[in-house]
N, C-alpha and C positions, 0 to 999 in steps of 0.2 A: 338309698345307698345299699350296695350289695354286701352281703355278709361273707365272711371268710369260710371257705369250705376246705377243711384239712384233707379230706379224702381226695379232692382234686388238686390240692396244693395251690390254691388260688389266693391271691391277695386282693382285698377289696379296694375299691377305687378311691384312694386318697382322702378319706376322712381322717381327722386327727387321731381318733381312737383306732382307726384302721391302720394308720401308719405304725402305731405301736405294735399292733398285731402282726403287721407285715414284717417288722424287724424280728419278732419271735419266730414267725414261720420261716423266715429266711435262714435263721440259725438252725432250727430243728428239722425243717423240711416236712412235707406232707407225705404220708405213706398210703399206698394201695394195699389190697389184701395180701399181696405177696411180699410186702415189705419194701418194695422199690418205689422210687419216685421218678416219673418221666414227665417232662414238661411238654406234653403233647408233641413229642418228637425226640428222636435219638441222635440228633446231629451233635458231633463233638464240637467244642469251641475252644478258642484260645483268647487270652486276655492278659492285661498287664497288672501286676501287683506292684503298687507304688506306696511310698511312705506318705502318711498324712501330715508329716512335718513340712512337706513341700508346699510352696505357694504357687498355684497355677491360675493364670489369667490369660485372656486372649492376647494380651500384649507380650506375654512371655513365650517366646517361640520354642525354647528347648529347656524347660525347667528340669531341675535335678535335685534329688535327695537320695542319700545312700539307703539301700535296703530293697530296691526294686528288682523284679524278675519277670520273666515271661512264663505264664502258667497255661497248661493245657488240661482240659477236663474232658474225659472220654465220652461223656454224654452231657446234654444240656439239662442237668438234673443235680439237685443238691446232694444226692446220695452217690453220684458217680465219682470214681477215683480222680484225684487231681494230681498233676505232675509238674514239678518245677523244672523247666527245661534248661535254664541258664545258670543255675547256681555254681556250676563248675567254672564259670567265667566272672561272675559278679563278686566273688570273694577275693580279698587281697592276700598278700603273702602270709598273713597271720590267720587266714581263714575267716576274717570278719566280713560280713555282708556290706560291701562298700561300693556297689555298682547300681545300675538302674536299667530298666528296659521299658519300651513303649512302642506304640503304633504298629501292631501286627496287621498284616494283610495276607490273604490266602490266594494262591495262584489259581488260574482258571480251571485247572484240572483237579484242584483240591488236594494236591500232593506236596505242596511246599508252602512255607510261611516266610515272608520277608518282614523284617522288623528292625528297629533301631535299638542299639545297646551302648551304654557307656560303662565300660568295665575298667577297673583300676590297672594302671600300667605295671603294678607290682604283682599282678596275677601270674602264676607260673605257667598257665596253659599256653600251648603253641598252635599255630596254624601253618602247615607246610614248613615246619621248622623255625618259623619266626614267632616272636611274641604275639599272642592273640589280641592283647588289649593295648590301646593307645592312650587311655585316659580321656578320650573325647567321644562324642556320639558318632558311631559308625553304623553303616547299614550291614545287616547280617541276613543270612537265609538258613532256614531249617528245612531239610529235605527228608520227607517221609516215604519216598518212592520205594525204598527197599526195606527199611527198618520198621515201617509202620508208625503209629502215632507216637510211641515212646522210644523207638530205637533208631530215630533218624540221625542224620549227620549235619554238621554245621559248616558253613563257609562264610568268610567275611568278604563283603563286596567292596567296601571302602576302608581306607586305613589311614586317614588323616590324623596327624598329631597336633594340628593347629586349628582345624575347622570342625564344625558340627553338622552332621547329616541326619535328618529326621524325616518322619512322615513318608515312608516309601510305599509305592504301589506298583503293581505289575502293569506293563504296557502290552497291548496286543501285539503279537508277532515277535515278542522277546524284548527284554530290556526293562528299565524301571524309570519312574518319575519319582522325585523326592524333593524335599525342601532343604536348603543348605545355606549357611552363611559364608561359603567359600568366596563368593563375589568375584568370580573370574573376570567378569566384565566391568565391575563397578568399584573394585578396590583400587587404591593408588599406591604405586611403588616408587619410592624416592630413595635412591642409593640402596643401602642395605636394610631399609625400613619399609614395612608394609602397613598402610593405613586403610582400615576398613570403614565403610560408611555405616553410620548409626541410624536407627529409626528416627521418626520425627518427634520423639520425646528425648532424643539424644541419649538413649539408653543402651539398647542391644544392637549388636551387629545384625544388619538386615538379613532375614532369611528369604531366599528367592528360589523359584523353581528351577530344577536341573533335571536332565535325563542322562542315562548311561546305558551301555549295552548289557547283555545278559551276564557278562563276566565282570562287570564293574568298570569297564573301560569306556573311552570316548565320552567322558563327562562333559556336558554342555549346559551352560546356563541359558534358560529359555525365557525367563521373565526378569524385568527390571522394575522395581517399585521402590519408593522412598521409605516404606515400612514393610512389614512381613507379608509374605504369601504363604499360606498354611493349608494343611489337610488335603493335598491333591488325591483325587481318585479318578478312575476312568469311566466315562459314561458308555452307554450301549452303542453310541455312534462313533466311539473311538476317541472322542475329545476328552481332554482333561478338565475336570471341574474342581474348583478350589475356593478357599476363603481368602479374600484380599482385604488387608487393612488399608482402608482409605482414610488418610489423615492429611488433609490440606486445609489449613485455616480452620473454619468452624466445622468442617466435616471430619468426624472422628469415629469410625465404625468399621465393622467387617461386613462386606457383601459377598454374594456368591458369584464367581466369575467362571468363564470357560475359555479354553485356548486349545489350539491344535498342538500335538506333541512336538512340533518344530518351533513353537513359540509364536506362530503367526495367528492372525485373526482373533486376537484377545478382546473380549468384551464382557460386560456385566451380564449375567444370566438372570439374577434376581436380587433385590434387596437394597439397592443403592439409595432408593428414596421411599422405603417402606417403614412402617412402624417397627420399633425395636432397635436394638443397637448392634449386637454381634451375632451374625449367623455363622456358626462354626460346624465342623464335621458334616458337611453335606454329603448325602449319598442318594442314589437313585432308588426309588421304590420298585417293587417287583413288576417287570414289564408285562407279566401275565396276570397280574392281580387287579383289584378294584382301583388302585391308585396308579395305574399306568401313566407315565409322563410326569409323575410327581417326584419331588425331592424331599427327603427327610432332613431335618436340621435341628440342632438345639439353638435356642435363642436366649441370649443373656446380656448382662451389662458388661462393661469393659473391665471391671475389677470387682473385688470383694464378694465373689460368688463361688470361689474355687471352681471356676469354669463350669458352672451348672446353671440351668435355667429351665425353660419350658420346651416341650416337644412340638415342633411345627411340621405339618405336611404342606408342601408348597407346590402349587399347580404351575410349575414353570413352563409347561407346554402351552398354556393359554393366557398367562399373565406375565408381563415384564416387571410389574411392581404391584403392590397391594391396590386393589380397586382400579387397576390399569389393564383392561383386557387387550389382548393382541389385536382384536378387530371387533366389529359390531355383532358378530355372530356369538360372541362370548358374553356371559352375564356381566353387568357393570360392576357388581360387587363380588369380591373374591380375591384369591391369590395365595393367602396363607391362612391356615387353620390350626389352632391349638387343639390337639386331638384327645387330650386327657379330659376326663369328666370334670375334674376339679382343676381350676386354673393354677398354674405354678408361676411364681414370681419371676418375670423376665429381667427385673431390675435388681438393684442392690437392696439390702435390708432383709428382714425376716420373710421367709417363704413358708407359710404355715403347712403347706402340703408337700414340702420337700423340693428337690431339684433333680434334674436328669442331665446326663452328659453322654457323649459319644454313642448316639443311636446307630444301630446296624440293622436295616430291614432284611428279613429273610426272603428269599426268592423261592418259596415253596407253595405259592397259591393261597397262603393264609393271611398275608399282609401283616404278620406279626413282626415285632421289632425287638431285637436284643438291645439292651441299654444298661447303663450304669445309673443307679438311683440312690440318693441319700435322703433319709427322712429329715424332718425339721427337728433339729436338736440345738440346744444352747448349753452354756455352763452356768451353774449356780454355785457360787463359792468354790469354783474350780472343778465341780463334779458335773459330768455330762448328764443332762436330763432331756426327755422328749418335750417338745413344745406343748403337748397336751397337758403337761403338768404345770404350766405357767399360770400364775394368778393374773387377774385382769390388770392389776397395778404393774406387775412385772412386764406384761406384754406392752402396756402403754409406755413404760420407760424405754423399752427396746425400740419403739417406733417414734420416740420423741426427738425430733430433729433440732430442738432448741437446746438440748443438753450440751454443755461445754465439753471440751476434750478431757478436762480433769474430772468432771462429774461422771462422764461415761467410763473413764478408766477406773474410778472408785466404785462403780456400781457392782452389786453382788451378782447380778445376772448379766452375762455377756453373750453376744452373738458370735462366738469364736470356737464353737465345737469343731473337732476334727472332721474333715470331709470323708466320712466313712462310707464311700460308695460301695454298693454291692451290685452283682449282676442279676438282672431280672429279664423275664420275657413278657413283653407287653402285647396284648391283643386289642387293637382299637375297636373291633366289632363288639367284643364282649366286655371291654373296659376292665380287663383283669391284669394284674401284675403277679407273675409267678416267680418265686425265688429260684435262683439257679446256683449262685455261689456267693458266700459271705466271707469277707477277709478276716484275718486275725486282728486283734487290737493293734492300733497304730498304723494300719495300712488301709488302702482303698483298692478296689478292683475296678478297672476302667478299660476302655477300648475292646469290648467284646467283638469277636468275629467268628462266624460259623466256618468250620472246616468242611467245605462242601464244594461241589462243582458249580461253575457258572458258565454260561455261554460266553465264549471269547469274542469280543467285538472285532470287526474287521479293522485292520490297521488303516488309519487315515492316510491318504496320499499326500506326499509333501507338497506344500504350496509352491506354485511356480513363482520364481523370483527373477528379478532383473540382475543378471550377472555383473553388468557394468556398475550399477548402483552398489551392489554388494561389495565389489572390489574397492569402492570408495568409502565404505562404512556408512552408507546412506540408505534411507528408505523414502517412500513417497506417501504423502497424505493428501487425499482429496476429500473435501466436504462439498456435497452437492448444493447445499444452500444453508447458510447460517440462519436464515429465516424459518427453516424447518425445525421448529422448537417444540417443547413439551407443553402439556396442559397448564403448567405453572408459569409459562411465558418467561422462562429463564433467559431467553435472548429475544424477547418479543417487545411489544409496545410498552409493557409495564416497566421496562428498563430505561425508557426514554423520558425526557422531561419536556415541558413546553418550550424551554429555551433552545432545545435541539431542532425545533421545526422552523424551516424557512417560511417566509411570508407566503400565504396561500395554501399552506399545508395544515390540515386539521389533524392529521395522524402521520406518524413516521413510516408506518408499514401498512400498505393497503391490504385489506382482507377479503377473502371470498370463501365459499363453501369448498371443502376438499373434493378433488376430482374422484378419488376412490370412494366407492359406496361403503367400503369396509372400514374407512378411517374413523377413529373414535372421537376426533375433534370436530367441534361444530364449525370453527373458522380456522383457516390457515392463511399464510401470506399469499397474496395474489401476485405470483411471480411474473405473469404476463404483463401486468401493469408496471411492476417495479423495473422491468427491463425494457420498457417502451419509452424512448426519449420523447415521443409525442404526447405522452401522458404526464399529467402534473405529478403523479406519484413517483416518477423516475427520480426526481431531485429531493424527495422528502426525507428519506432515511439518511442519518448521519454516519452510518457504519461504512468505514472505508478500508480498514486494514485488519490483518490478523497478526498478532504478536505471538511468537513461539518462544518459550522459555524452557530451561531445564532446571530441575531441582539439584542443588549441590548438597550432597549428604555430608553432615559433619563427621569428622574423623574420630574413631574410637581412641581413647587414651589421651585426650587433650583437655587442658584446663581452660577456664574462662570463656567457654563457648556461649553460655547464656548471656554474659555481659556483652559479648561480641554480636550475637544475633539480635538481642534487644527485646522490646516489649511487643512481641508478636507471636502468633502460633503458626506462622509460616516459616518454613526453613529457608535458608539462603537460596536465591535463584540467580540464574545468569540469562540474560536476554540473548537469544540466538539470532533474532532478526525479525524483519517485517515482510509481509507480502500483501498485495492489494486484494480487496474483495471486489468481485465483479458485480455488475448490476443485478444479476439473478441470485446474488448471495453466495456464489461458489468461489472456492479458492483451491489451489493446487500447489504444493511446494515440496521440496526435498528437505529432510530433517536428519539429524544424526541417528543412526540405528542403535538399538540397545541402550536407550537413554530415556529416563522418565521425563516426559515432555508435557508442558501445559500450553494451552492455546487460549488466547484472549482476543475477543473482538474489540477493535479500537475505533473511536469516533474520529470525526474530521479535525479535531483539535488535539489528537494524540492521547486521549484518555480511554481507559478500559470501560466498555459498556457492561460487561459481566466478568466475574472472576471465575476462572476454570478451577473446579475443585476435584478434578481427577487427573492422575498422572497416566498418560497413555504411552504406548510403545509401538515401534515397528522393528522387525528383524532386518538384518542386512538384505537389501534388494526387495523387500516386501513393498507391494503397492497396496495401500489400504484406502478404502473408500467408506466414508460415513455419509449417511443420508443428511444429517444436519446436527444441530445442537440439542439433542433430545434423547430420552430413553428409547430403547429398541421396541419395535413391533407395535407402534401405535397406528400403523398404516403404511402404505407404500410411500416412497420418496415423493414429496410434492414437486420436485424438480425432475419429473420423468414423464414418459408418455407424450401426449400432445402438448403439455406445458413446455417441456424441455425442447421440443422440436418446433415450437411456435416462435418464429423470428419476426418481430415487428418490422414494418417497412422503414421506420425511422432509424433503425440501427445502421451503423457504418456498413455500407454495402461490401466494401473490400474484405472486411472481416466476416460478415454474416454469410457471404457466398462460400466461405471455406468450411462452414459448419457441417459436421457429419451427424447423422441420426443418433440421438441419445446423448450427445455431448453437452455438457454444461458449457457456459461461456468461458470458464477457466480452462476447461479441457481443450477447447478450440484454440484459445490464445496461447497456451503453453505448448501445444503441439506445433503451432506455427513458429513459435519463438521459445526454444527450450531454455534460454537464459532467464525467462520469467519464473522458472522453477526454483531458482537460487534466491534465497532470502537476501534482503538488503539490510544494511546496518541502520538505514534511515527510513523515515516514512515519506514515500514519494508516490503520489497518485496523479495520473493524468487520464482523463476520460477519453478512451480511444473508441468508445462505442457510439458516441453522439458528437455532433458538430454544432457550431454556432451557439445560439442562446440556449439550446436544449442541454448542452454539455454541463456536467457538474463541475464546480470550480476546482482547479488543480490544488493539490496540497503538497507542500514540501516542508518537512520539519527535520532539520539537521542540527547536530551539535555545533558544527562550523560549516562555512560554505553556503550559508543561506543567501537568498537573493539580496537581502538588505544586510550588510555587514553588522549593523546595529543589533541584529537578531542572533548573533553568534555568542557562544560562551566566552566570557573573559576570565573564567576560573577553570579549574582542572576539568578536563574532558574525560568522561567514563571510558575505560578501555576494556576490550574483550567482553562487553556486555554486562559488566559489573557496576552497579551503582551503590556506592558506599556513602552513608550519611556524613561522616566526618570529612571525607575527601571532596564530595560533590554537592552536597546540599547545604551544609553549614556555611561554606564560603559565600553562598549566594546572599545570606542574610547580612553579611558584613561587607559585601562588595560596595565600593565607593560609587554611589549614585548622586553625589553632591548632597543636597539637603534631604534627599529621599532615601538615604541608606536605611535599611530596615531597623538596624540596631540603634539608630538615633532615637527612634520612638519606642521600640520594643526592648526595653532594658529594665523593666520593673518586675521583680519576682512575684509581686502580688497580682499582677495582671498577665503580661506575656513577656517573657525574657528570652530573646533570641540570640543572646551572646554565646560565644564559644567557650565560656568558662567551664571548668570541670566540676561536675556535681558529685554527690556522695557515692553514686554508683560507679564512678570512674568514666562515665559518658559525659558528653558536653551538655550543658544545661538546656539548650534549645531543644534537644531531642526529647528530654523528659517533659518539657513544657508542651510540646506538640502532641505527644502520644498518650499522656496521662491526663485525665480530667481533673478539674479542681474539686475539692470537697463541697458537698451541697449543704448550705447553711439553713437551719430551721428558722424561719422568720419569727416564730414565737419566742424562741430562747436565744437566738443569735449564735447558737452552737452548731457544730456539724451534725447532720443527721446520721444515724447508725442503722445497721441491719445485721441479721444473723447469717453467717456463712459457715457451714460445717460446725455449727454450735458456738461459734465465736462471734462476738459483736465487732463490726468493722464500720469504718466511716464510708458513707455513700459518696461516690464520686460522680460528678456530672459528665456529660459528653465531652470527649476530647476533640481537638481540632482535626486530628488525623485518625481515621478509622482503620484499624489493623486487622479486623475480623471478618470483613466481607459480609455484612448483614444482608440477607436476601440475595446473596451472591452478586450484588452490584459491584461494578468496578470501584475500587477503593478511592481513586482520585475523585470520581464523581460522587461517591458517598461521603467524602470527607468535607467538613466545613472549610478547611483550608483550601481545598480545590475550588469550592464555590467562590471564595473571596478572591483568589488570585486570578480567576477568570471573569469575575463580576457577573456570575450567572447562578440562578437557583437550579440545582441539578437533583441529586438524590440524598443529600444530607438529611439527617433526622430533624424533626421539629425541636427536639431537645438540644441538638447541637446549634441550631440557629438561635435558640433562646439564650443558650450559654455564651454564644459568640456572635452577637448581632453584627449587622453590616457596619463597616467603618464609617465614620462621619463623612457626610458629603463634602465635596471640595477637595483641594489638593491635600495629600496626594491621592490620586485615583489608584486604588490598589490593583485594579485590573490591568493597569499599564506599568506597574512597577517592575515586573519581571518581563524579560523579552521572550521571544519564541522558544529559543533553545533552553532557557532557564525554566520555563513552564514545562517543557518536555522532561527535564531532569526531575523536577519535583513530582510530576505526574507519574513517571516511571517508578520513582521511589515509593510512592504511595500505593500504586497498583500492585507492586511486587509483594507488599505486605508490611511496609514500614520497618524493614530490618535496619539495624545499626550498621552492620557490615554484611554485604552479600558475598564478598570475597574474604573469607576468614583468614587467608594467607597474606592479605595486603599489609603494606608497611603501616604500622600503627595499631594493627589488630592485636588484642591481648592474648590471642589463642597461642598456647605453647604445648609441646609434647610433654606429657606428665612424667615425673620421676618419683611417683608415689607408689608404694608397695600395695598391690592388690591383696596379698596374703595378710598383711597387717590390717588392711581395711576389713577383710572378712572376719578376722578374729576380734578386733577391737572397736571399729567404727560402725560396721553393719548392725551389730546388736543394738547400739544406741539409736540409730536411725529407725530401726524397726519398732523399738519400744516407745520412743518419744516423738517420732515425726510421721511415721507411715500412716497412722490412722487418718490424717488429714491429706497427706500428699499422695493421692491415689489417681490412677488414670480415670478419667470421667468423660465418657463419650456422649453422643447425642443420637437422637432418632433421625433417620434419613428422611422422614416425612416432613420435617420442618427444620430447616437449617438457618434459623434466624437468632436463636438464643445463644448467648455467649456462655455456654454451660461450663466451660472449663478455662475461662480466662483467668489470668492472674495466678495460676498454679502450674508453673512450668518446671518445678522440681518434683518429679514423679518417682515415687518409691514403690515398685510393684513386687518386691520380694525376691528377685533373682540377684545373685552375687554380681555377675557381670554387668547387668543393667544398672543396679544401684551404684556400683563403682563408677561407671562411666558418667551417669547423670550427676553424681556427687562432684566429680572433677569439674563439670561445667559451672559449678557454683563457687569455684576457687579461682580468684583472679590473681593472687600473688602468694606463692608458696613461702616467700620470705617475710610476708606480713599477713599471716593467717587471720588475725582479728579484723582486717579490712575486707576480707572476702565475705560474700553474701552467706556462705555456709555457716559462718560463725556470727557475723554481724547481725543478721536478721533474727535468728532465734534467741540471741542474748539480749535483745532490745525489747523492752516493754513499751507499748503493747505489741503483741504478735498474734495474728499476721499483721502486716503493715497496715496502719489505719484503724486497727481494732481499738476498742475502748474497754478498759478494766481487765485486760488480759495480762497475766504474768508472763515473764520470759521463760520459755520452755527449757533453755540451756543457759542459765545465768553465767556470766563471765566469772572465771575463777573456780567454778564448780568442777567436780571430778570428771563428769562427762565432757564438759567444755574443754578441759585440759587434755583429755585423751584425744579429742579431735584435733586440737591445736598442735599437739605433739606430732601427730601423724602428718599434718600439713607441713610443719617445720622440717620434717625429715627430707622433704623434697628440696628445700633450700640448700641443705647440706650436700646434696648430690649434684647440684647445678654446676 
């Protein structure tokens, strides 16, 4: 371990004792013989001073606490003068520090600083004669061109009084990119009301990328996502790099994405399937340094770290994911490296060597990184102490996951010390941390940026778009082959079952060695065989359709959304339509532009083969081509070169003769018949590429109008692509089938009750029966088995009939035991589900014949979309209502109760992208992450009836013992009649008075 050298002002590398020394050195500074401290460079820096009272998490897009300011330091040295640039704006009319500032970025010429500031509307300052402050986060610029570092001038670039603009950065050629919850493309306006889409926790208005010109005009939304897009910066090639919150079903993490400034060509750059959870604050390393082509990022958990974790250097030039080289010339192992000598905790819990956040690589040939660092500190009886002072017993108690909520709250030692980040200079070669700036008590210093010149990238040329498509609000998506999948076979043979294979087929997807010598995969789909009608492989794959869906963002300010959405981690979805998959696995279709879209491969019986866990987008008129269903840069497209231009003799000559070099079969077919680009509301497949006995069987699955009228729906038909359980699935169980009506047999609450009676949640009984597993009974005691979750004992539940979490990203109809039973096939349900729900007895009724073709389609679509209760939250019968509950009263009276009594358990909990099979955050959909807006919105989702507050989950669940639901021996956190219970009940009741 290196020792601390005060003469050099160095901090040793992360031993516990060294951390304590680092804090002291950060306060006092190290002096040279002339009394000054220089941190190996005289570059001035700017950073944000923010209150430690603020909760910051990756899920919180625009956190705020009063007391923040933008700070400039004349040199990167603890002895250099420090200047508060923004105090004239962040004080209210009484002179109280009541504003905040964040996210500085320096212009390419080093003369301007763009940043975001939220200053109180009562501040008396003016800009061009108008009030300077709006009370919201606005983008500002500080210009040092004439006044120097401390005599610059301010201008405000955005001035919204209703929206928040954060994370600004300079675009090459002029203008800015920033993140905002304006939602010009995704909000809904109804009459005089505006409804904003919430993230996939139903918490905050979604922040998405926007651009504007150099004067703050021409604001354009360029990204659409169902959750936040954060931290945009510009790469050396002119592209925008940012952190995207990917939250769809079991995927819940931040990966690094890139996009052109016009919003086209958006794709993951790194981290979607790599170890760790949230890659935030990505920035390019010095193009002239040792780490050319690398990206720096902090890596952390989704919550409870105050947005701090480890420092990662990512070789994005050579790896698309961890241990996933771009080609065979790159080492098989690599991609991301934690560069500090001592490992920092990337997850929640104690981090003995501290945490870092907001790294900023210097471009001066040294590979040094400015960053914010906080040492490991905890509180003992309310006093902050360094972790080095902990006893072994105290350390063990902090790491004891079996402690109950009450035990943890009563413990003398708590992991709740303020996040007192200071600014340091880190040298990866020397493994030294040099102190630069230490904040006063009660504050943190974050977001350090050097005030220095950088080479301005060339502005990227706008993507050529189809004007006709753009005028229709459409874009185009082409996938060259769905069989071009990743090393995890997420759309390969492992997704299929033996029952999928026709007679004579030993595999669904023929394999061969990749054509490209640089391809990292040992085997890929043999497209030449798959598209040859004379080859037996032609008819083996069951993949027939692509289903396109759009995510429907829940609206801010609405009650009862959680009741309406149901027991799933998927948001509501709308089916946009279906398109056929051609024999080579290609498809091409038109989709709505500026819409978060999911794509699912569908088998020949209408069931999803895999669940798409990414929301993708196209801009108006954009023509987007993907190689296949896999991560980028594993090799060239397998449907290219001689493969794509090989046309077997058995193909339909009339079509094959029209093929042009490089075209997929979908490109040829849609070029000849443009109507094939328009999605169909039904699944309709006819093999036009083969004739006679070689042709694959036609498939037609409609709600109504099937070849056999007996296959049509006799219950309500889904409209506009929305499948709602109460409207479309529940009626199927009670439809009169003579002696075979489902509810004739399934009306036993102890077994399976498919009746439409209303349960305690306000939803129909059958829904709860299908999506919630039964308690697991201990054979030795005859009592339910229990386990610990967040320190609380709860009853273990067995596998449910319907899978709502996409384990292994299988299609959920195929992964659900219900799907296997209604089709009479073993597909991809778990062994546990088959044990819990064995095959029905032989003989009548044959469950595979009980539902007709259209009914099986409805049930399959409902399961594949995620098992939502309502997908159309505005449907008749939906409990969702616009709230009439005061956010001001919530902030003053309810928010403190939720933070003190509930938030310790109800936290965002993400997962690693490397393995998306664990249900790591199931059953906790009331997420309290510490922001007023977010906690207000998510609390509304737990209120079903403002005129009967005790019936709502917000009061019903915590006032009932045991809590959480199914726990054993756990007291009610908010007992009915208690002061805190009554405070919340009074707030809810106020909404009834205003209805």
